[in-house]
C-alpha atoms as one frame of an Amber mdcrd trajectory, in Angstrom:
protein
   1.169  14.101  -0.576   1.211  12.244  -3.852   3.567   9.438  -4.841   3.836
   7.821  -8.254   5.543   4.427  -8.283   6.326   3.228 -11.840   5.330  -0.359
 -11.129   2.400  -2.366  -9.818   2.260  -3.712  -6.277   2.198  -7.474  -5.973
  -1.155  -8.817  -4.904  -1.564 -10.097  -1.367  -1.337 -13.598  -2.882   2.263
 -12.865  -3.959   3.310 -10.806  -0.937   4.405 -13.286   1.724   5.284 -16.969
   1.541   6.249 -19.429   4.210   8.492 -22.402   4.708   8.318 -25.021   7.402
  11.534 -25.890   9.209  10.955 -28.712  11.655   7.915 -27.607  13.655   8.386
 -23.911  12.964   6.799 -21.840  10.240   8.958 -19.003   8.856   7.261 -16.219
   6.865   9.249 -14.194   4.347   8.623 -11.520   1.722   8.681 -12.622  -1.897
  11.115 -11.106  -4.399   8.173  -9.147  -5.869   7.319  -7.704  -2.461  10.925
  -6.722  -1.782  11.219  -4.997  -5.184   7.953  -3.137  -4.557   9.024  -1.999
  -1.080  12.404  -0.814  -2.380  10.659   1.212  -5.102   8.286   2.823  -2.594
  11.199   3.727  -0.316  13.121   5.230  -3.228  10.222   7.377  -4.482   9.151
   8.391  -0.965  12.652   9.235   0.247  12.575  12.024   2.814   8.785  12.181
   2.945   7.334  11.548   6.381   3.906  12.457   7.722   3.266  13.449  11.342
   0.980  11.377  13.532  -2.585  12.163  12.473  -5.552  10.548  10.739  -5.203
  10.101   6.998  -7.210   9.302   3.930  -5.390   7.229   1.312  -6.373   6.795
  -2.321  -4.479   4.132  -4.270  -4.906   4.049  -8.050  -3.334   1.097  -9.829
  -2.933   1.659 -13.574  -2.474  -1.830 -15.012  -0.695  -2.474 -18.295  -1.759
  -4.781 -21.080  -2.561  -8.222 -19.683  -1.949  -7.240 -16.041  -4.501  -8.692
 -13.660  -5.303  -8.346  -9.998  -8.171  -8.017  -7.561  -8.579  -4.498  -6.234
  -8.780  -5.676  -2.615  -5.403  -7.449  -2.785  -3.392  -4.235  -3.196  -4.236
  -2.462   0.085  -2.108  -4.412   2.565   0.975  -4.399   0.369   0.811  -0.642
  -0.260   0.036   0.364   3.338   2.677  -1.953   4.805   5.261  -0.442   2.443
   4.310   3.114   3.383   4.803   2.193   7.035   8.072   0.315   6.505   9.509
   3.211   4.454   8.610   5.716   7.164   5.993   7.713   5.267   3.414   6.661
   7.857   4.619   5.863  11.348   1.797   3.326  11.570  -0.736   2.210   8.970
  -3.306   2.339  11.783  -3.340   6.105  11.135  -5.281   5.419   7.912  -8.956
   6.054   8.610 -10.245   6.081   5.037  -9.052   3.977   2.132 -10.060   4.024
  -1.505  -8.576   1.717  -4.131  -9.143   2.159  -7.840  -7.843   0.069 -10.695
  -7.656   1.358 -14.235  -5.853   0.401 -17.401  -3.025   2.380 -19.003  -1.274
   0.154 -21.516   1.446   2.715 -22.229   2.296   3.648 -18.622   1.513   1.076
 -15.903   2.051   2.597 -12.451   0.645   3.072  -8.981  -0.404   6.480  -7.708
  -0.809   6.973  -3.968  -2.431  10.115  -2.630  -2.432  10.762   1.111  -4.410
  13.581   2.710  -5.757  14.454   6.136  -8.951  12.551   6.938 -12.021  14.588
   7.733 -13.621  12.793  10.672 -16.968  14.544  10.829 -19.606  13.550  13.347
 -17.833  10.422  14.501 -16.384   9.785  17.918 -13.723   7.116  18.308 -14.998
   3.982  20.000 -18.693   4.633  19.353 -21.122   3.055  16.919 -23.184   5.329
  14.696
């Protein structure tokens, strides 16, 4: 399955914020995170994968002046795929590759999900 989202995910630094009310801390999604999640849900509408192990490749094509650390995109993208129902659980992802490139004319995020090939590994063991 391949999804193309015509925007960039917010970095993990701009994903969740908190506010303190009395002695309680309340976490909430930022406006950027909500917009990203809504876009993922719209472009993934009706796409749902069965329970299995998956390999996910995320390619972020940044526009002119866009910045972001490659490691900050993973949580936002995987959480959105789970929340939108593409993946029942992001724990199903066994392999993850994140690539960032530059495309000044067409910034976007491409997400490719395929079945993971678990060769020679047994769950719960150390190799």
